[in-house]
C-alpha positions in Angstrom: -11.3 28.2 50.4 -11.1 25.7 47.3 -12.8 22.9 46.4 -11.0 19.9 45.7 -12.8 18.3 42.4 -12.9 14.4 42.3 -13.4 12.0 39.3 -16.7 10.8 39.7 -16.1 8.3 36.7 -12.9 5.8 37.4 -10.4 5.5 35.1 -10.3 2.0 34.0 -6.4 1.2 33.1 -5.8 2.8 29.7 -9.4 2.0 28.1 -8.6 -2.1 28.4 -11.4 -3.1 29.9 -13.8 -0.5 28.0 -16.4 -2.5 25.9 -16.4 1.3 24.3 -13.0 2.1 23.6 -12.6 -1.6 22.4 -15.2 -1.1 19.7 -14.5 2.3 18.8 -10.4 1.1 18.3 -11.5 -1.6 16.0 -14.1 0.5 14.1 -10.9 2.4 13.2 -8.7 -0.4 12.6 -11.2 -1.8 10.1 -11.9 1.4 8.3 -8.2 2.0 7.7 -7.7 -1.6 6.6 -10.9 -1.2 3.8 -9.5 2.4 3.2 -6.3 0.9 2.1 -7.8 -2.1 0.3 -9.7 0.5 -1.5 -6.4 2.0 -3.1 -4.9 -1.2 -3.7 -8.3 -2.5 -5.5 -8.3 0.6 -7.8 -4.9 0.7 -8.7 -5.2 -3.3 -9.5 -7.8 -2.7 -11.7 -6.9 0.2 -13.8 -3.6 -1.7 -14.0 -5.5 -4.6 -15.6 -7.6 -2.8 -17.6 -4.6 -1.4 -19.3 -5.3 2.0 -17.7 -2.1 3.8 -16.6 -2.7 5.3 -12.8 -1.6 8.4 -11.3 0.7 6.5 -9.4 2.2 9.7 -7.5 -1.5 10.1 -6.5 -1.9 6.1 -5.5 1.6 6.5 -3.9 0.2 8.9 -1.6 -2.9 7.7 -0.7 -1.0 4.4 0.2 1.6 6.2 2.6 -1.2 8.0 4.2 -3.4 5.0 4.7 -0.6 2.9 6.0 0.1 5.5 8.5 -3.6 5.9 9.6 -3.4 1.5 9.8 -0.5 1.9 11.9 -1.6 4.4 14.6 -5.2 2.2 14.8 -2.9 -0.7 15.2 -1.1 0.8 18.2 -4.9 1.9 19.8 -6.2 -1.3 19.6 -3.3 -3.1 20.8 -4.3 -1.9 24.6 -7.3 -4.0 24.0 -5.6 -7.4 22.5 -7.6 -10.5 23.5 -7.8 -14.3 21.7 -10.8 -13.1 20.0 -9.5 -9.8 18.6 -6.6 -11.3 17.5 -8.4 -13.8 15.8 -10.4 -10.9 14.0 -7.3 -8.8 13.0 -5.5 -11.9 12.3 -8.6 -12.3 9.4 -8.7 -9.0 8.2 -4.6 -8.8 7.9 -4.8 -12.1 5.3 -7.5 -10.5 3.2 -5.2 -7.3 3.0 -2.4 -9.7 2.1 -4.3 -11.3 -0.8 -5.0 -8.4 -1.9 -1.6 -6.9 -1.7 0.0 -9.9 -3.3 -2.5 -9.8 -6.5 -1.4 -5.9 -6.9 2.3 -6.9 -6.3 1.6 -9.5 -9.4 0.0 -6.9 -11.6 2.4 -4.2 -11.1 5.4 -6.7 -11.4 3.6 -7.4 -15.1 3.0 -3.5 -15.7 6.9 -3.0 -15.1 8.2 -5.6 -17.2 6.1 -4.0 -20.1 7.5 -0.8 -19.6 10.7 -2.2 -19.2 10.1 -3.9 -22.5 8.7 -0.5 -24.3 11.8 1.6 -22.9 14.2 -1.2 -24.9 12.1 -0.9 -27.8 12.1 3.1 -27.9 16.3 2.4 -27.1 16.8 0.5 -29.9 14.6 2.6 -32.4 16.7 6.0 -30.8 19.8 4.2 -31.6 19.2 2.9 -34.9 18.0 6.1 -35.5 21.4 8.1 -34.5 23.4 6.0 -36.9 23.8 7.1 -40.6 25.1 3.4 -41.5 28.8 4.9 -40.9 29.6 4.0 -37.9 27.9 1.4 -36.1 29.3 0.4 -32.2 27.5 -2.7 -32.3 28.7 -3.6 -35.3 32.2 -2.4 -34.9 32.5 -4.3 -31.5 30.9 -7.9 -33.0 33.4 -7.4 -36.0 31.0 -7.3 -38.6 32.6 -3.9 -39.5 
């Protein structure tokens, strides 16, 4: 004869009312935000100091931390209420400010790299021509 085991601890509806689950989900969310901010701050700092970061490593870390952030947001969504929404909104606003600053610095960096590429291309083209045939001068009617 089998004895039927019953759950002694009743399950709450998906942990919505469980303060431990709520706090744990929020802690994971905050940690995910902080990890993403750390990567962004690091990249921004390196670019501001004119140090070329390892973009493949930075992008891999950003992607990984965004994935973790998305996962924690799904967990946290089970516990949403007015107070939690306000906390999340404030954290995301701070992240947005950091992302905007990072985006601005990256734009400046990319423009500088583009300028350098154009200078190198011009120097290469000048080196390639020996003066007998210059397609630029020919096309402008100066030759």
